[in-house]
mmCIF file of the N, C-alpha and C atoms, coordinates in Angstrom:
data_MODEL
# 
_entry.id   MODEL 
# 
loop_
_atom_site.group_PDB 
_atom_site.id 
_atom_site.type_symbol 
_atom_site.label_atom_id 
_atom_site.label_alt_id 
_atom_site.label_comp_id 
_atom_site.label_asym_id 
_atom_site.label_entity_id 
_atom_site.label_seq_id 
_atom_site.pdbx_PDB_ins_code 
_atom_site.Cartn_x 
_atom_site.Cartn_y 
_atom_site.Cartn_z 
_atom_site.occupancy 
_atom_site.B_iso_or_equiv 
_atom_site.pdbx_formal_charge 
_atom_site.auth_seq_id 
_atom_site.auth_comp_id 
_atom_site.auth_asym_id 
_atom_site.auth_atom_id 
_atom_site.pdbx_PDB_model_num 
ATOM 1   N N  . MET A 1 1  ? 36.974 8.473  54.417 1.00 0.00 ? 1  MET A N  1 
ATOM 2   C CA . MET A 1 1  ? 36.019 7.467  53.822 1.00 0.00 ? 1  MET A CA 1 
ATOM 3   C C  . MET A 1 1  ? 36.092 7.886  52.245 1.00 0.00 ? 1  MET A C  1 
ATOM 4   N N  . ARG A 1 2  ? 36.153 6.859  51.500 1.00 0.00 ? 2  ARG A N  1 
ATOM 5   C CA . ARG A 1 2  ? 36.105 7.041  50.019 1.00 0.00 ? 2  ARG A CA 1 
ATOM 6   C C  . ARG A 1 2  ? 34.652 6.974  49.535 1.00 0.00 ? 2  ARG A C  1 
ATOM 7   N N  . LYS A 1 3  ? 34.428 7.811  48.604 1.00 0.00 ? 3  LYS A N  1 
ATOM 8   C CA . LYS A 1 3  ? 33.148 7.709  47.971 1.00 0.00 ? 3  LYS A CA 1 
ATOM 9   C C  . LYS A 1 3  ? 33.163 6.908  46.701 1.00 0.00 ? 3  LYS A C  1 
ATOM 10  N N  . VAL A 1 4  ? 32.170 6.157  46.414 1.00 0.00 ? 4  VAL A N  1 
ATOM 11  C CA . VAL A 1 4  ? 32.053 5.229  45.315 1.00 0.00 ? 4  VAL A CA 1 
ATOM 12  C C  . VAL A 1 4  ? 31.258 5.935  44.226 1.00 0.00 ? 4  VAL A C  1 
ATOM 13  N N  . LYS A 1 5  ? 31.800 6.104  43.047 1.00 0.00 ? 5  LYS A N  1 
ATOM 14  C CA . LYS A 1 5  ? 31.041 6.711  41.986 1.00 0.00 ? 5  LYS A CA 1 
ATOM 15  C C  . LYS A 1 5  ? 30.185 5.608  41.337 1.00 0.00 ? 5  LYS A C  1 
ATOM 16  N N  . ILE A 1 6  ? 28.910 5.938  41.048 1.00 0.00 ? 6  ILE A N  1 
ATOM 17  C CA . ILE A 1 6  ? 28.070 5.097  40.382 1.00 0.00 ? 6  ILE A CA 1 
ATOM 18  C C  . ILE A 1 6  ? 27.595 5.640  39.010 1.00 0.00 ? 6  ILE A C  1 
ATOM 19  N N  . ILE A 1 7  ? 27.840 4.861  37.965 1.00 0.00 ? 7  ILE A N  1 
ATOM 20  C CA . ILE A 1 7  ? 27.570 5.275  36.589 1.00 0.00 ? 7  ILE A CA 1 
ATOM 21  C C  . ILE A 1 7  ? 26.421 4.387  36.153 1.00 0.00 ? 7  ILE A C  1 
ATOM 22  N N  . MET A 1 8  ? 25.293 5.058  35.959 1.00 0.00 ? 8  MET A N  1 
ATOM 23  C CA . MET A 1 8  ? 24.005 4.362  35.548 1.00 0.00 ? 8  MET A CA 1 
ATOM 24  C C  . MET A 1 8  ? 23.802 4.345  34.081 1.00 0.00 ? 8  MET A C  1 
ATOM 25  N N  . LEU A 1 9  ? 23.528 3.267  33.503 1.00 0.00 ? 9  LEU A N  1 
ATOM 26  C CA . LEU A 1 9  ? 23.114 3.199  32.107 1.00 0.00 ? 9  LEU A CA 1 
ATOM 27  C C  . LEU A 1 9  ? 21.586 2.876  32.098 1.00 0.00 ? 9  LEU A C  1 
ATOM 28  N N  . THR A 1 10 ? 20.908 3.868  31.513 1.00 0.00 ? 10 THR A N  1 
ATOM 29  C CA . THR A 1 10 ? 19.349 3.840  31.668 1.00 0.00 ? 10 THR A CA 1 
ATOM 30  C C  . THR A 1 10 ? 18.668 4.258  30.303 1.00 0.00 ? 10 THR A C  1 
ATOM 31  N N  . ALA A 1 11 ? 17.519 3.781  30.211 1.00 0.00 ? 11 ALA A N  1 
ATOM 32  C CA . ALA A 1 11 ? 16.579 4.237  29.056 1.00 0.00 ? 11 ALA A CA 1 
ATOM 33  C C  . ALA A 1 11 ? 15.674 5.271  29.615 1.00 0.00 ? 11 ALA A C  1 
ATOM 34  N N  . LYS A 1 12 ? 15.650 5.576  30.875 1.00 0.00 ? 12 LYS A N  1 
ATOM 35  C CA . LYS A 1 12 ? 14.808 6.566  31.383 1.00 0.00 ? 12 LYS A CA 1 
ATOM 36  C C  . LYS A 1 12 ? 15.442 7.953  31.194 1.00 0.00 ? 12 LYS A C  1 
ATOM 37  N N  . THR A 1 13 ? 14.660 8.896  30.602 1.00 0.00 ? 13 THR A N  1 
ATOM 38  C CA . THR A 1 13 ? 15.213 10.256 30.241 1.00 0.00 ? 13 THR A CA 1 
ATOM 39  C C  . THR A 1 13 ? 14.360 11.348 30.883 1.00 0.00 ? 13 THR A C  1 
ATOM 40  N N  . GLU A 1 14 ? 13.315 11.036 31.470 1.00 0.00 ? 14 GLU A N  1 
ATOM 41  C CA . GLU A 1 14 ? 12.499 12.066 32.049 1.00 0.00 ? 14 GLU A CA 1 
ATOM 42  C C  . GLU A 1 14 ? 13.144 12.717 33.231 1.00 0.00 ? 14 GLU A C  1 
ATOM 43  N N  . PRO A 1 15 ? 12.983 14.074 33.414 1.00 0.00 ? 15 PRO A N  1 
ATOM 44  C CA . PRO A 1 15 ? 13.599 14.736 34.454 1.00 0.00 ? 15 PRO A CA 1 
ATOM 45  C C  . PRO A 1 15 ? 13.315 14.095 35.852 1.00 0.00 ? 15 PRO A C  1 
ATOM 46  N N  . ARG A 1 16 ? 12.052 13.620 36.064 1.00 0.00 ? 16 ARG A N  1 
ATOM 47  C CA . ARG A 1 16 ? 11.852 13.129 37.285 1.00 0.00 ? 16 ARG A CA 1 
ATOM 48  C C  . ARG A 1 16 ? 12.497 11.787 37.591 1.00 0.00 ? 16 ARG A C  1 
ATOM 49  N N  . ASP A 1 17 ? 12.821 10.972 36.472 1.00 0.00 ? 17 ASP A N  1 
ATOM 50  C CA . ASP A 1 17 ? 13.593 9.756  36.603 1.00 0.00 ? 17 ASP A CA 1 
ATOM 51  C C  . ASP A 1 17 ? 14.976 10.189 36.976 1.00 0.00 ? 17 ASP A C  1 
ATOM 52  N N  . LEU A 1 18 ? 15.561 11.072 36.409 1.00 0.00 ? 18 LEU A N  1 
ATOM 53  C CA . LEU A 1 18 ? 17.001 11.375 36.647 1.00 0.00 ? 18 LEU A CA 1 
ATOM 54  C C  . LEU A 1 18 ? 17.094 12.003 37.958 1.00 0.00 ? 18 LEU A C  1 
ATOM 55  N N  . GLN A 1 19 ? 16.244 12.750 38.484 1.00 0.00 ? 19 GLN A N  1 
ATOM 56  C CA . GLN A 1 19 ? 16.276 13.336 39.794 1.00 0.00 ? 19 GLN A CA 1 
ATOM 57  C C  . GLN A 1 19 ? 16.189 12.147 40.831 1.00 0.00 ? 19 GLN A C  1 
ATOM 58  N N  . SER A 1 20 ? 15.349 11.186 40.562 1.00 0.00 ? 20 SER A N  1 
ATOM 59  C CA . SER A 1 20 ? 15.215 9.951  41.458 1.00 0.00 ? 20 SER A CA 1 
ATOM 60  C C  . SER A 1 20 ? 16.485 9.161  41.545 1.00 0.00 ? 20 SER A C  1 
ATOM 61  N N  . GLU A 1 21 ? 17.154 9.116  40.328 1.00 0.00 ? 21 GLU A N  1 
ATOM 62  C CA . GLU A 1 21 ? 18.406 8.327  40.325 1.00 0.00 ? 21 GLU A CA 1 
ATOM 63  C C  . GLU A 1 21 ? 19.457 9.131  41.142 1.00 0.00 ? 21 GLU A C  1 
ATOM 64  N N  . GLU A 1 22 ? 19.553 10.332 41.023 1.00 0.00 ? 22 GLU A N  1 
ATOM 65  C CA . GLU A 1 22 ? 20.510 11.197 41.852 1.00 0.00 ? 22 GLU A CA 1 
ATOM 66  C C  . GLU A 1 22 ? 20.154 11.013 43.352 1.00 0.00 ? 22 GLU A C  1 
ATOM 67  N N  . GLU A 1 23 ? 18.977 11.150 43.688 1.00 0.00 ? 23 GLU A N  1 
ATOM 68  C CA . GLU A 1 23 ? 18.570 10.886 45.157 1.00 0.00 ? 23 GLU A CA 1 
ATOM 69  C C  . GLU A 1 23 ? 18.970 9.529  45.690 1.00 0.00 ? 23 GLU A C  1 
ATOM 70  N N  . CYS A 1 24 ? 19.057 8.501  44.783 1.00 0.00 ? 24 CYS A N  1 
ATOM 71  C CA . CYS A 1 24 ? 19.465 7.135  45.191 1.00 0.00 ? 24 CYS A CA 1 
ATOM 72  C C  . CYS A 1 24 ? 21.010 7.000  45.196 1.00 0.00 ? 24 CYS A C  1 
ATOM 73  N N  . GLY A 1 25 ? 21.668 8.053  44.843 1.00 0.00 ? 25 GLY A N  1 
ATOM 74  C CA . GLY A 1 25 ? 23.188 8.054  44.964 1.00 0.00 ? 25 GLY A CA 1 
ATOM 75  C C  . GLY A 1 25 ? 23.996 7.864  43.529 1.00 0.00 ? 25 GLY A C  1 
ATOM 76  N N  . CYS A 1 26 ? 23.185 7.836  42.568 1.00 0.00 ? 26 CYS A N  1 
ATOM 77  C CA . CYS A 1 26 ? 23.826 7.842  41.204 1.00 0.00 ? 26 CYS A CA 1 
ATOM 78  C C  . CYS A 1 26 ? 24.595 9.141  40.871 1.00 0.00 ? 26 CYS A C  1 
ATOM 79  N N  . ASN A 1 27 ? 25.835 9.068  40.577 1.00 0.00 ? 27 ASN A N  1 
ATOM 80  C CA . ASN A 1 27 ? 26.659 10.124 40.355 1.00 0.00 ? 27 ASN A CA 1 
ATOM 81  C C  . ASN A 1 27 ? 26.616 10.552 38.842 1.00 0.00 ? 27 ASN A C  1 
ATOM 82  N N  . LEU A 1 28 ? 26.676 9.652  37.918 1.00 0.00 ? 28 LEU A N  1 
ATOM 83  C CA . LEU A 1 28 ? 26.762 9.918  36.585 1.00 0.00 ? 28 LEU A CA 1 
ATOM 84  C C  . LEU A 1 28 ? 25.755 8.967  35.792 1.00 0.00 ? 28 LEU A C  1 
ATOM 85  N N  . TYR A 1 29 ? 25.284 9.380  34.730 1.00 0.00 ? 29 TYR A N  1 
ATOM 86  C CA . TYR A 1 29 ? 24.386 8.459  34.028 1.00 0.00 ? 29 TYR A CA 1 
ATOM 87  C C  . TYR A 1 29 ? 24.555 8.732  32.525 1.00 0.00 ? 29 TYR A C  1 
ATOM 88  N N  . LEU A 1 30 ? 24.254 7.677  31.747 1.00 0.00 ? 30 LEU A N  1 
ATOM 89  C CA . LEU A 1 30 ? 24.179 7.724  30.301 1.00 0.00 ? 30 LEU A CA 1 
ATOM 90  C C  . LEU A 1 30 ? 22.739 7.087  29.839 1.00 0.00 ? 30 LEU A C  1 
ATOM 91  N N  . THR A 1 31 ? 22.145 7.859  29.003 1.00 0.00 ? 31 THR A N  1 
ATOM 92  C CA . THR A 1 31 ? 20.911 7.339  28.502 1.00 0.00 ? 31 THR A CA 1 
ATOM 93  C C  . THR A 1 31 ? 21.158 6.486  27.206 1.00 0.00 ? 31 THR A C  1 
ATOM 94  N N  . LYS A 1 32 ? 20.282 5.467  27.054 1.00 0.00 ? 32 LYS A N  1 
ATOM 95  C CA . LYS A 1 32 ? 20.280 4.697  25.799 1.00 0.00 ? 32 LYS A CA 1 
ATOM 96  C C  . LYS A 1 32 ? 19.789 5.442  24.700 1.00 0.00 ? 32 LYS A C  1 
ATOM 97  N N  . PRO A 1 33 ? 20.333 5.240  23.448 1.00 0.00 ? 33 PRO A N  1 
ATOM 98  C CA . PRO A 1 33 ? 21.380 4.251  23.092 1.00 0.00 ? 33 PRO A CA 1 
ATOM 99  C C  . PRO A 1 33 ? 22.770 4.761  23.685 1.00 0.00 ? 33 PRO A C  1 
ATOM 100 N N  . ILE A 1 34 ? 23.467 3.891  24.246 1.00 0.00 ? 34 ILE A N  1 
ATOM 101 C CA . ILE A 1 34 ? 24.760 4.277  24.856 1.00 0.00 ? 34 ILE A CA 1 
ATOM 102 C C  . ILE A 1 34 ? 25.861 4.560  23.723 1.00 0.00 ? 34 ILE A C  1 
ATOM 103 N N  . ASP A 1 35 ? 26.602 5.648  23.985 1.00 0.00 ? 35 ASP A N  1 
ATOM 104 C CA . ASP A 1 35 ? 27.615 5.957  23.010 1.00 0.00 ? 35 ASP A CA 1 
ATOM 105 C C  . ASP A 1 35 ? 28.942 5.360  23.709 1.00 0.00 ? 35 ASP A C  1 
ATOM 106 N N  . PRO A 1 36 ? 29.457 4.295  23.032 1.00 0.00 ? 36 PRO A N  1 
ATOM 107 C CA . PRO A 1 36 ? 30.654 3.632  23.651 1.00 0.00 ? 36 PRO A CA 1 
ATOM 108 C C  . PRO A 1 36 ? 31.828 4.464  23.950 1.00 0.00 ? 36 PRO A C  1 
ATOM 109 N N  . GLY A 1 37 ? 32.017 5.473  23.158 1.00 0.00 ? 37 GLY A N  1 
ATOM 110 C CA . GLY A 1 37 ? 33.065 6.447  23.487 1.00 0.00 ? 37 GLY A CA 1 
ATOM 111 C C  . GLY A 1 37 ? 32.873 7.209  24.695 1.00 0.00 ? 37 GLY A C  1 
ATOM 112 N N  . ARG A 1 38 ? 31.590 7.744  24.920 1.00 0.00 ? 38 ARG A N  1 
ATOM 113 C CA . ARG A 1 38 ? 31.314 8.518  26.148 1.00 0.00 ? 38 ARG A CA 1 
ATOM 114 C C  . ARG A 1 38 ? 31.376 7.603  27.320 1.00 0.00 ? 38 ARG A C  1 
ATOM 115 N N  . LEU A 1 39 ? 30.926 6.388  27.248 1.00 0.00 ? 39 LEU A N  1 
ATOM 116 C CA . LEU A 1 39 ? 31.047 5.413  28.348 1.00 0.00 ? 39 LEU A CA 1 
ATOM 117 C C  . LEU A 1 39 ? 32.517 5.214  28.723 1.00 0.00 ? 39 LEU A C  1 
ATOM 118 N N  . LYS A 1 40 ? 33.348 5.036  27.763 1.00 0.00 ? 40 LYS A N  1 
ATOM 119 C CA . LYS A 1 40 ? 34.732 4.848  27.990 1.00 0.00 ? 40 LYS A CA 1 
ATOM 120 C C  . LYS A 1 40 ? 35.417 6.057  28.656 1.00 0.00 ? 40 LYS A C  1 
ATOM 121 N N  . GLU A 1 41 ? 34.963 7.219  28.210 1.00 0.00 ? 41 GLU A N  1 
ATOM 122 C CA . GLU A 1 41 ? 35.446 8.453  28.940 1.00 0.00 ? 41 GLU A CA 1 
ATOM 123 C C  . GLU A 1 41 ? 35.070 8.519  30.343 1.00 0.00 ? 41 GLU A C  1 
ATOM 124 N N  . LEU A 1 42 ? 33.787 8.192  30.670 1.00 0.00 ? 42 LEU A N  1 
ATOM 125 C CA . LEU A 1 42 ? 33.329 8.364  32.026 1.00 0.00 ? 42 LEU A CA 1 
ATOM 126 C C  . LEU A 1 42 ? 34.003 7.343  32.954 1.00 0.00 ? 42 LEU A C  1 
ATOM 127 N N  . VAL A 1 43 ? 34.195 6.107  32.394 1.00 0.00 ? 43 VAL A N  1 
ATOM 128 C CA . VAL A 1 43 ? 34.965 5.022  33.150 1.00 0.00 ? 43 VAL A CA 1 
ATOM 129 C C  . VAL A 1 43 ? 36.402 5.434  33.406 1.00 0.00 ? 43 VAL A C  1 
ATOM 130 N N  . LYS A 1 44 ? 37.040 5.901  32.435 1.00 0.00 ? 44 LYS A N  1 
ATOM 131 C CA . LYS A 1 44 ? 38.421 6.350  32.505 1.00 0.00 ? 44 LYS A CA 1 
ATOM 132 C C  . LYS A 1 44 ? 38.591 7.449  33.544 1.00 0.00 ? 44 LYS A C  1 
ATOM 133 N N  . ASP A 1 45 ? 37.706 8.476  33.387 1.00 0.00 ? 45 ASP A N  1 
ATOM 134 C CA . ASP A 1 45 ? 37.760 9.656  34.287 1.00 0.00 ? 45 ASP A CA 1 
ATOM 135 C C  . ASP A 1 45 ? 37.503 9.224  35.730 1.00 0.00 ? 45 ASP A C  1 
ATOM 136 N N  . THR A 1 46 ? 36.548 8.252  35.885 1.00 0.00 ? 46 THR A N  1 
ATOM 137 C CA . THR A 1 46 ? 36.216 7.709  37.269 1.00 0.00 ? 46 THR A CA 1 
ATOM 138 C C  . THR A 1 46 ? 37.458 7.031  37.930 1.00 0.00 ? 46 THR A C  1 
ATOM 139 N N  . LEU A 1 47 ? 38.123 6.216  37.142 1.00 0.00 ? 47 LEU A N  1 
ATOM 140 C CA . LEU A 1 47 ? 39.193 5.506  37.582 1.00 0.00 ? 47 LEU A CA 1 
ATOM 141 C C  . LEU A 1 47 ? 40.455 6.439  37.917 1.00 0.00 ? 47 LEU A C  1 
ATOM 142 N N  . GLU A 1 48 ? 40.548 7.428  37.112 1.00 0.00 ? 48 GLU A N  1 
ATOM 143 C CA . GLU A 1 48 ? 41.709 8.419  37.272 1.00 0.00 ? 48 GLU A CA 1 
ATOM 144 C C  . GLU A 1 48 ? 41.505 9.404  38.364 1.00 0.00 ? 48 GLU A C  1 
ATOM 145 N N  . ASN A 1 49 ? 40.188 9.693  38.752 1.00 0.00 ? 49 ASN A N  1 
ATOM 146 C CA . ASN A 1 49 ? 39.801 10.704 39.609 1.00 0.00 ? 49 ASN A CA 1 
ATOM 147 C C  . ASN A 1 49 ? 38.765 10.189 40.537 1.00 0.00 ? 49 ASN A C  1 
ATOM 148 N N  . PRO A 1 50 ? 38.969 9.128  41.272 1.00 0.00 ? 50 PRO A N  1 
ATOM 149 C CA . PRO A 1 50 ? 37.918 8.579  42.017 1.00 0.00 ? 50 PRO A CA 1 
ATOM 150 C C  . PRO A 1 50 ? 37.189 9.427  43.129 1.00 0.00 ? 50 PRO A C  1 
ATOM 151 N N  . ALA A 1 51 ? 37.957 10.385 43.659 1.00 0.00 ? 51 ALA A N  1 
ATOM 152 C CA . ALA A 1 51 ? 37.318 11.104 44.790 1.00 0.00 ? 51 ALA A CA 1 
ATOM 153 C C  . ALA A 1 51 ? 36.637 12.489 44.272 1.00 0.00 ? 51 ALA A C  1 
ATOM 154 N N  . GLN A 1 52 ? 36.590 12.655 43.024 1.00 0.00 ? 52 GLN A N  1 
ATOM 155 C CA . GLN A 1 52 ? 35.900 13.898 42.545 1.00 0.00 ? 52 GLN A CA 1 
ATOM 156 C C  . GLN A 1 52 ? 34.478 13.636 42.226 1.00 0.00 ? 52 GLN A C  1 
# 
């Protein structure tokens, strides 16, 4: 079974919010304001290494 990675883009930065996102299955997250370069890196890495 393949795992699907979830990248969340969020304005929430409190530790309790991030813990809640992880509990819901979020693997990776970026907080706003979004750095386009970092988003590109995460998407590229996710596509190249989907099972990690």
